[in-house]
Every structure is written in C-alpha cells, then in structure tokens.
C-alpha positions in Angstrom: 44.6 3.5 26.0 41.8 2.4 23.6 39.4 2.1 26.6 40.2 5.6 27.9 39.7 7.0 24.4 36.4 5.2 24.0 35.2 6.8 27.1 36.2 10.3 26.0 34.2 10.0 22.7 30.7 10.7 24.1 32.1 14.0 25.5 33.4 14.8 22.2 30.4 14.1 20.2 27.7 16.0 22.3 25.8 18.7 20.7 24.0 19.8 24.0 25.5 23.2 25.1 23.6 23.7 28.2 25.4 23.7 31.4 29.3 23.2 31.2 29.4 21.0 28.2 31.7 23.3 26.2 34.3 23.2 29.1 33.8 19.4 29.4 34.5 19.2 25.6 37.8 21.2 26.2 39.0 18.9 29.1 37.9 15.8 26.9 39.7 17.0 23.7 42.8 17.8 25.7 42.8 14.4 27.2 42.3 12.9 23.9 45.4 14.8 22.6 47.5 13.6 25.5 46.3 10.0 24.9 47.2 10.2 21.2 50.7 11.7 21.6 51.6 8.9 24.2 50.1 6.1 22.1 50.9 6.7 18.4 54.4 5.8 17.3 56.7 8.0 15.1 56.8 6.9 11.4 54.3 4.6 9.6 51.0 3.7 11.5 49.2 0.5 11.6 45.5 0.3 10.6 44.3 0.7 14.2 46.6 3.5 14.7 45.4 5.1 11.5 41.8 4.7 12.9 42.7 6.6 16.0 44.3 9.5 14.2 41.4 9.7 11.9 39.1 9.9 14.9 41.1 12.6 16.4 40.8 14.7 13.3 37.1 14.3 13.2 37.1 15.3 17.0 39.1 18.5 16.1 36.8 19.5 13.2 33.7 18.7 15.0 34.9 20.9 18.0 35.7 23.8 15.7 32.7 23.7 13.4 30.0 23.0 15.9 31.1 23.6 19.4 32.9 27.0 18.7 30.1 28.2 16.5 27.7 27.7 19.3 29.6 30.4 21.4 28.5 33.1 19.0 25.2 31.5 18.3 22.0 33.7 18.6 20.4 30.8 20.8 22.6 31.2 23.8 19.7 30.7 26.3 21.1 33.5 28.6 24.6 31.7 29.1 26.5 34.1 26.9 28.9 35.0 29.7 29.8 31.4 30.5 30.3 30.5 26.9 32.4 33.5 26.3 34.7 32.7 29.3 35.2 29.1 28.1 36.0 30.2 24.6 39.7 30.7 25.0 40.0 27.3 26.7 38.3 25.5 24.0 40.2 27.3 21.2 43.6 26.8 22.9 42.9 23.1 23.1 41.8 22.8 19.5 45.1 24.4 18.5 47.1 22.3 20.7 45.6 19.1 19.4 46.0 20.2 15.8 49.7 20.8 16.7 49.9 17.3 18.2 48.5 15.6 15.0 50.8 17.3 12.5 53.4 14.6 12.5 50.8 11.9 11.5 48.7 13.8 9.0 51.2 12.5 6.2 50.0 9.0 7.0 46.4 10.2 6.5 46.9 11.8 3.1 45.7 8.7 1.2 42.4 9.2 2.9 42.2 13.1 3.0 45.0 15.2 1.7 43.5 18.4 2.6 43.6 18.1 6.3 46.6 20.2 6.9 45.2 23.0 4.7 42.0 22.9 6.7 43.8 23.0 9.9 45.7 26.1 8.7 42.4 27.7 7.9 41.0 26.8 11.3 44.1 28.2 13.1 43.9 31.6 11.0 40.2 31.9 11.7 40.6 31.4 15.4 43.6 33.8 15.7 41.7 36.3 13.8 38.8 36.5 16.3 40.5 35.8 19.6 43.6 37.6 21.0 43.8 35.9 24.3 47.4 35.1 25.3 46.8 31.4 25.5 45.2 31.2 22.1 47.9 33.4 20.6 50.7 31.2 22.2 49.1 28.0 20.8 48.7 29.5 17.4 52.4 30.5 17.4 53.5 26.9 18.2 51.0 25.5 15.5 52.5 27.6 12.8 56.0 27.1 13.8 55.4 23.3 13.8 53.6 23.5 10.5 56.6 25.2 8.9 58.5 22.0 9.6 55.9 19.9 7.6 55.6 22.1 4.5 54.9 19.2 2.3 51.5 18.9 3.9 50.2 22.1 2.2 51.6 22.1 -1.2 49.3 23.5 -3.9 47.9 20.1 -4.7 47.0 19.8 -1.1 45.3 23.0 -0.4 41.5 23.3 -0.2 41.1 27.0 0.6 44.5 28.7 1.2 46.4 28.4 -2.2 49.9 28.6 -1.0 52.9 26.3 -1.0 54.4 27.4 2.3 53.5 28.0 5.8 54.9 31.4 6.0 52.2 33.0 3.9 49.6 31.4 6.1 51.2 32.4 9.4 52.8 35.8 8.5 49.6 38.0 9.0 49.0 36.5 12.4 52.5 36.7 13.6 52.9 40.3 12.4 49.5 41.2 14.2 50.9 39.7 17.4 53.8 42.3 17.5 51.5 45.2 17.0 52.1 47.7 19.7 49.2 48.4 22.2 47.3 51.6 21.5 45.5 53.7 24.0 41.9 53.2 23.0 40.1 56.4 24.3 38.9 57.7 21.1 37.4 55.6 18.3 39.8 55.5 15.2 39.1 53.6 12.1 42.9 52.6 12.1 42.8 51.2 15.6 41.2 47.8 16.3 39.2 47.3 19.4 40.2 43.7 20.1 41.2 42.4 23.5 44.3 42.7 25.5 47.6 42.9 23.6 51.1 42.4 24.5 51.8 39.4 26.9 55.6 39.0 26.7 55.4 35.2 26.2 53.0 35.7 23.1 55.4 38.4 21.7 58.5 36.3 22.2 57.0 33.2 20.8 55.9 35.2 17.7 59.5 36.5 17.3 61.1 33.1 17.5 58.4 31.8 15.1 59.3 34.5 12.6 63.0 33.7 13.0 62.3 30.2 12.0 60.2 31.2 9.0 62.9 33.5 7.6 65.5 31.0 8.1 63.7 28.3 6.1 62.0 30.6 3.5 64.0 32.5 1.1 61.3 33.6 -1.3 59.5 36.1 0.9 60.7 39.5 -0.8 57.1 40.6 -1.1 56.6 40.3 2.6 59.9 41.2 4.1 59.7 45.0 4.1 56.4 45.3 5.7 57.5 42.5 8.2 60.7 44.7 8.9 58.6 47.8 9.6 56.3 45.8 12.1 59.2 44.3 13.9 61.2 47.5 14.2 57.9 49.2 15.5 57.6 46.5 18.1 61.4 46.9 19.0 60.8 50.6 19.4 57.9 50.2 21.7 59.6 47.4 23.6 62.6 49.4 24.4 60.5 51.9 26.2 58.9 49.5 28.7 60.3 46.9 31.0 57.0 44.9 31.1 54.1 44.7 28.5 50.7 45.8 29.2 48.6 43.6 31.4 51.7 41.3 31.9 51.0 40.6 35.5 47.5 39.9 34.8 48.3 36.9 32.5 51.4 35.7 34.1 50.3 32.3 34.8 47.6 31.6 32.3 49.7 30.2 29.4 53.0 29.2 31.0 54.3 28.1 34.4 56.0 30.5 36.7 59.4 29.2 35.9 59.1 29.6 32.3 57.6 33.1 32.6 60.5 34.1 34.6 62.7 33.4 31.6 60.4 35.3 29.4 60.5 38.3 31.6 64.1 39.0 30.8 63.8 42.5 29.1 67.0 42.4 27.2 66.7 38.9 26.0 63.7 39.7 23.7 65.2 42.9 22.5 68.3 40.9 21.4 66.0 38.2 19.7 64.2 41.0 17.9 67.4 42.5 16.5 68.6 39.2 15.4 65.1 38.8 13.6 65.7 42.3 11.9 69.2 41.0 10.6 67.5 37.8 9.2 64.8 39.8 7.4 67.3 42.2 5.9 69.5 39.3 4.7 66.5 37.7 2.9 65.6 41.2 1.4 69.2 41.7 0.1 69.6 38.1 -1.2 67.9 38.5 -4.6 69.8 37.8 -7.8 68.3 40.5 -10.2 70.5 43.5 -10.0 67.7 46.1 -10.6 65.5 44.6 -7.9 68.3 44.3 -5.5 69.3 47.8 -6.0 65.8 49.1 -5.5 65.5 47.0 -2.2 68.8 48.2 -0.9 67.9 51.8 -1.7 64.4 51.4 0.0 65.9 50.2 3.2 68.7 52.7 3.2 66.4 55.8 2.8 64.0 54.1 5.5 66.8 53.5 7.9 68.0 57.1 7.4 64.7 58.4 8.2 64.5 56.3 11.4 67.8 57.7 12.7 66.9 61.2 12.2 63.2 61.0 13.2 62.0 62.3 10.0 58.4 61.4 9.7 55.2 62.7 8.1 53.2 65.2 10.2 49.6 64.3 11.2 47.3 64.4 8.4 49.9 65.1 5.9 48.8 63.4 2.5 51.0 62.5 -0.5 51.8 65.7 -2.5 51.4 65.9 -6.2 54.9 65.2 -7.5 55.9 66.5 -10.8 57.6 63.9 -13.1 61.0 65.2 -13.0 64.3 64.2 -11.3 63.5 66.6 -8.4 60.1 65.0 -8.2 61.5 61.6 -8.3 63.8 62.5 -5.4 61.0 63.9 -3.3 58.8 61.0 -3.9 61.5 58.5 -2.8 61.8 60.7 0.4 58.2 60.8 1.0 57.9 57.0 0.8 60.8 56.6 3.3 59.2 59.1 5.8 55.8 57.4 5.4 57.3 54.0 6.2 59.1 55.4 9.2 56.1 57.3 10.6 54.4 54.4 12.3 57.6 53.5 14.1 58.8 57.0 15.0 55.3 58.0 16.3 56.0 55.7 19.3 58.7 58.1 20.5 60.0 61.1 18.7 63.1 61.7 18.9 63.6 57.9 18.4 65.1 55.9 21.3 68.8 55.2 21.1 68.3 51.5 20.5 66.1 52.2 17.3 68.9 54.7 16.1 71.7 52.0 16.7 69.6 49.2 14.8 68.8 51.8 11.9 72.4 52.8 11.6 73.6 49.1 11.4 70.9 48.6 8.7 72.1 51.6 6.9 75.8 50.5 6.8 74.7 46.8 5.7 72.7 48.2 2.8 75.6 50.6 1.7 77.9 47.6 1.8 75.5 45.7 -0.3 75.4 48.5 -2.7 79.2 48.6 -2.9 79.2 45.1 -4.2 77.1 46.1 -7.2 79.9 47.8 -9.1 78.3 46.8 -12.4 75.6 49.5 -11.9 77.4 52.9 -12.1 74.1 54.9 -11.4 74.3 54.1 -7.8 77.2 56.3 -6.8 77.8 58.4 -10.0 75.9 61.6 -10.3 75.6 61.9 -14.0 74.8 58.2 -14.5 72.2 58.4 -11.9 70.5 61.4 -13.5 70.5 59.7 -16.8 68.9 56.5 -15.3 66.2 58.7 -13.7 65.3 60.3 -17.0 65.2 57.0 -18.7 62.7 55.9 -16.0 60.6 59.1 -16.3 60.3 58.6 -20.2 58.6 55.3 -19.7 54.9 55.1 -19.8 54.5 52.4 -17.1 55.0 53.0 -13.4 57.5 50.1 -13.3 60.8 50.1 -15.0 63.3 47.3 -15.0 60.7 45.4 -12.9 60.8 47.9 -10.0 58.9 51.1 -9.4 60.2 54.5 -10.0 62.9 55.5 -7.6 66.0 57.7 -7.3 69.6 56.7 -6.4 71.8 57.2 -3.3 74.0 59.7 -5.0 71.1 62.1 -5.3 70.5 61.9 -1.5 74.1 62.4 -0.6 73.6 65.3 1.6 71.0 63.5 3.7 73.3 60.4 4.0 76.3 62.3 5.2 74.3 64.5 7.6 72.6 61.6 9.2 75.8 59.7 9.5 77.6 62.5 11.1 74.7 63.3 13.6 74.6 59.5 14.5 78.4 59.6 15.0 78.1 62.2 17.7 74.7 61.1 19.1 73.8 62.2 22.8 70.8 62.1 25.1 70.4 64.7 27.7 74.0 65.7 27.2 75.1 62.1 27.9 77.1 60.3 25.3 75.6 57.2 23.4 78.7 55.2 22.3 76.7 52.5 20.8 74.9 54.7 18.5 78.0 56.6 17.7 79.8 53.4 16.8 77.0 52.4 14.5 76.8 55.8 13.0 80.6 55.9 12.5 80.4 52.5 10.6 77.7 54.0 8.4 79.9 57.1 7.8 82.7 54.7 6.8 80.7 53.0 4.1 79.7 56.4 2.7 83.3 57.4 2.5 84.2 54.2 0.6 81.2 54.6 -1.7 81.6 58.2 -2.7 85.2 58.9 -1.8 86.4 58.4 -5.5 83.5 60.2 -7.1 84.2 63.7 -8.6 82.1 66.7 -8.1 80.3 67.3 -11.5 79.5 71.0 -10.5 83.1 72.1 -10.3 85.0 70.1 -13.0 88.2 70.6 -11.1 88.9 67.1 -9.8 87.5 67.8 -6.4 85.7 65.0 -4.5 81.9 65.0 -4.2 82.5 64.7 -0.4 84.6 67.8 -0.2 81.7 70.1 0.4 80.9 68.0 3.6 84.4 67.8 4.8 83.8 69.9 8.0 81.0 67.7 9.2 83.0 64.5 8.4 86.1 65.6 10.2 84.2 66.7 13.2 82.4 63.4 13.5 85.8 61.4 13.2 87.6 63.8 15.7 84.8 63.2 18.2 85.3 59.3 18.0 89.2 59.7 18.3 88.6 61.8 21.6 86.9 58.8 23.1 89.5 58.5 25.8 88.9 62.0 27.1 85.0 61.3 26.8 85.2 58.2 28.8 86.8 60.2 31.7 83.8 62.5 31.7 81.2 59.5 31.7 81.0 56.1 33.2 83.5 53.9 31.7 82.1 51.3 29.5 83.3 49.2 26.6 81.5 51.4 24.2 84.1 54.0 24.2 86.8 51.6 23.5 84.8 50.4 20.5 84.3 54.0 19.4 87.9 54.8 19.5 88.6 51.7 17.3 85.9 52.7 14.9 87.3 56.2 14.8 90.7 54.7 13.8 89.1 52.8 11.0 87.4 55.9 9.8 90.6 58.1 9.8 92.5 55.3 7.9 89.8 55.4 5.2 90.0 59.1 4.9 93.8 59.1 4.6 93.9 56.1 2.3 91.3 57.6 -0.1 93.0 61.0 0.0 90.1 62.8 1.5 92.3 64.5 4.0 95.5 66.2 2.6 96.0 69.4 4.7 98.9 68.9 7.0 97.3 71.0 9.8 94.1 68.9 9.8 96.0 65.5 9.6 98.2 66.8 12.6 95.1 67.7 14.7 93.5 64.3 13.9 96.6 62.3 14.6 97.2 63.9 18.0 95.0 61.4 20.0 96.7 58.6 18.2 100.2 59.3 19.1 101.9 56.5 21.0 103.4 57.3 24.5 106.0 55.5 26.3 103.4 53.8 28.4 101.6 52.5 25.2 104.8 50.9 23.8 107.1 49.9 26.8 110.3 48.1 26.1 111.9 45.3 28.3 114.6 42.8 28.0 113.5 39.5 26.5 112.7 36.8 29.0 112.1 39.3 31.8 109.1 39.6 34.0 108.4 43.4 33.8 104.9 44.3 34.8 105.0 47.1 32.3 103.9 44.6 29.7 100.6 43.9 31.5 97.6 45.8 30.5 95.6 47.0 33.5 92.5 49.1 33.7 92.1 52.0 36.0 88.3 51.6 36.0 86.3 49.1 37.9 83.5 49.0 35.3 85.8 48.2 32.4 85.4 45.1 30.3 88.5 43.1 30.5 88.1 42.2 26.8 87.8 45.8 25.5 89.8 48.1 27.6 93.1 47.1 25.7 91.5 48.6 22.5 92.9 52.0 23.0 96.5 50.8 22.8 95.8 48.2 20.3 94.0 50.5 18.0 96.8 52.9 18.0 99.4 50.2 17.4 97.2 48.7 14.5 96.6 52.1 12.9 100.3 52.9 12.9 101.1 49.6 11.4 98.3 49.9 8.5 99.5 53.6 7.8 103.1 52.9 7.5 102.6 49.8 5.0 
C-alpha cells in the first residue's frame, strides 16, 4: 500500500496544468482516498499511519487551493472548456476524500486542530460555486458525516467558521439544494442563474441529511421556520411532477442504475419530506420559554392557515403602513403569514391537495400545543388577548417578552374556523379529497376544544364564542358523517372510513362540550350513526354464524380500514352513553 501511495504522490503534487493534468489529479486523489480507507485502522493511529493521514490532508488542501483555482485562472491557455468539464470531477473527488478522512482527524488534532474547520469551509465554498449533481451529492454526504463528528468543529477548533455545530455550516447549502427550479427566460434579481437544479438523488440526500441534523440538533429555533418554508415549497413543487427537471440526463452520473431506481420512487421522497416537516415542527415547538413558544406556535398556525386557503400576497404588493393599534397588530400578523406563504403558493394556486393536507396537520399540531399552555389565558380568551396586545403596543421596543409584536389566535377566530371548515369539505374538480378532509376535521376538533368554553364578550348572555359559526361547523361535521354515501359515489378508499371516524370524534366533542343542544340538529347529525341490525348481529355463543364476519363489498377496500364504519358507530354509542 505504501508503494502504491508513493507512486501517486507525483500526480498529486504537479502544478503543471497543461493537457489532462487536472483530470489525472482527480484520478490520483480518488485512488489515494481508496488506499487510505483500506489501510488505516479505526481508533488510534500509529506514527506511520499518522504520516499517511497527514499527507492525505496536504493532498486535499493542495488540490483545493491550487488545482481548483487554476480552473478559473485568467491564464488558461485556451483550454477553458476542458478545465470546466473536469471541474465537477475534481471537486467531487475532493469532497469524497474529505469525507473519508473525517474519522481520523481527531488523531491529527495535536498537529493541527483546525483541519475539520478548514474542510467545512472548503465544502461550503465548493457547493456555493458548483451545482453539479455529483458535487451536490458528495457535499450532502460530507456534511452528514461531519454532523457525527461535531467535536471536531467546536469553537476552540474553528479557524474561519465560528460555530459549534455542523448544522449551521451545512444548513444554507442543504436548503439551497431544495430550491425549486425556475424558468429562466427573463432576468430577475431574485432568481439565480446557476446550473441545472433538481436531480432526485441530490434532493433526497439533502432531505435525509436535514432529518439527521434536526434529530441531533435541538437548538436550531433561529433556522427552523425558514427551513420549514423551504421544505414545504419543495414538497409543493415535488407533488406536481413525477420526475425532476433534467433527471434523465443525470441518471447515471452520480449513482449506479440500481440505486437510482430506488430514488426514482416518487411517493418515497414525498413521505420523507413530510417526516422532515414533522421533525422541524417538533424542534420549533420544543422550547421552554412560554412567551417564545406561544409566539412560534402562533406563527406556524397562521402560516399553515394561509397555505390551506392559498391566501398569499399579490405580485408587487409591499408591506402597508400599519397603525399601532390592535386592529393594526392583527393585520400585521396576517400580512407576515401571507408573505411567508407566498413563495410556496406561487408554485400552484390553489394549492395542491398534498400541501393542504400537510398544512392542516401542522395547524392541528400547533393548536394542540397551544391547548397545553393553560397558564397563558391570552391565547384563547378575547379580553385577555386584547389586554396583552395593548400592553405590547405601549412598549417602546419592537420586541416584548423576548418576541416581536404579534396578535393571538382568538383574534383570528373567524379565519381559523372558516379555513378548518373549508378543509373539512375539500374537493378537486368535484371529486372528494378524503385525506385533506380528515386533516381539516382534526384541525376543526382542536379549534372546538380550544374555544368551546370561551364566552362571547359581545353578547354577555353566556353564549359560546363559536355560536356565530355553528352553521359552518355543523355542515362540515355532517359532511364527514355522510362518508358512507360519499364512498358509493366515488372510488372506495380507506380515506372515507377514516373520514367517518374523524366525524364521529368531532360530533362527540360537540355534544360533550354542549355546542349542540337543539334536538332537531342532534337528530339529523345522529341519523348516519344509528346502528342497524346488520351492524350489531346477535348469535348464540359458540356458534359459527358468518354474520359476525366483517366483509367488504368493494374490491379496492383496505382490509384494515373498512370495519371502521361499524366500529366508529359502536365506539361513539359507547362514549356517549358513559
């Protein structure tokens, strides 16, 4: 191995860039990395092994500082095309060798403790200047492996990037890798003119790397909301295409055919992206400070509501001059939510059903988190919310209680109820969308639990604050309870069974909270829940009567979900009777 490494050193040390020396250096550096990975042992290194690792670090830095700089040098001697073509190869190899050396950099800290920090700077610089799929993929792997060796880039070991975690170093690149492609016909200052975007292997590797980052790092609240916006924008664009732009052209450049076939699964990357959104939301809602947590929940809540309804800013619309009053504070919060939703909604408006479904789930999760903050009465109580807003407005600073000015959910009650009811009956081209309807109904249930006991301050007669929206709410719940008849008019799927179960839960919350008291209304709502003789058959104990077996009449039914119609009715009857 030592003999082979010695023979590779002249190719790594050459400074003559005539001919194909840049490509030769790439092959030599890649071979050097393979020899190192197969010769160095895990754990402590001997003196000879330390010398090999040190020589590899020198080869990487020499290749980055001298070989790559020669690609963009003014003295190119007419070979710009060959050098530009070889650039992704040498940069991809540099990133791969840096990734290979990460496990042994700890042994080199006595000689130079800033190696890992310099490697991170090299990787960031490379990824900022080259968007080739091979380079992007190798960069994702490098930062993912670097996150497993966070001790190498502590503040005392950083030479340029002053950070104590790999997430801060990797986050800008990972988010830029998920940026949706834009048709670059007319120059726009907000649109970059970098190379091809969107190979599915690069996008998926960035998603998986972000999942690892948010799993290991819990102090990323300053980055999570922007990360959530970028990820949802990517998801919204991804749901509208079965393949990424230029995917076929780069099918075999960075991965073998067998691996690319796995990446080609369209629904797989969508599921991983949705799981990433849930991780980001969990990090965002995991704070300890009550005021900050309330603000972040409210921020995500209004933003998700804007995504469900497709409410965004019009082209060229600027932030209006908002007066410092409670009404101005409400308008300011709504404007911020719409501006945050605009980059996502502009991909397709009205939003695609997948985005509506995810946004409704986010809204229900944030409302559930707000329900746990019972020590903050200004969240759901109208009078307390107005008093807290006035207290904010009387302060001279733009931040009060360590957060910026904002309103509270109760001041946006009409928007919350309307959006939840619209999502609970969502359709597309006159076709039912049971997945969106289930998510919208869950959101509506959290709204009922949150505001069901709050009284209407404008009437002072003990009326619930939700009474004025009773017709919308009852209509949305009745729609879910009619899922059996809806399924007969559509293709039978498990979504209608889950919709019926969610409707039963919503009706129980309404009855339990006293929201519905009129006998006529209750009778109409209970009509689809009445148990027939087929739903509750009786037979002698020990018999083999087939009436007890649940059978589906539809070929497309899921065997795990089609009994939900009968089970939901039985469970509802049991819960109400208790």
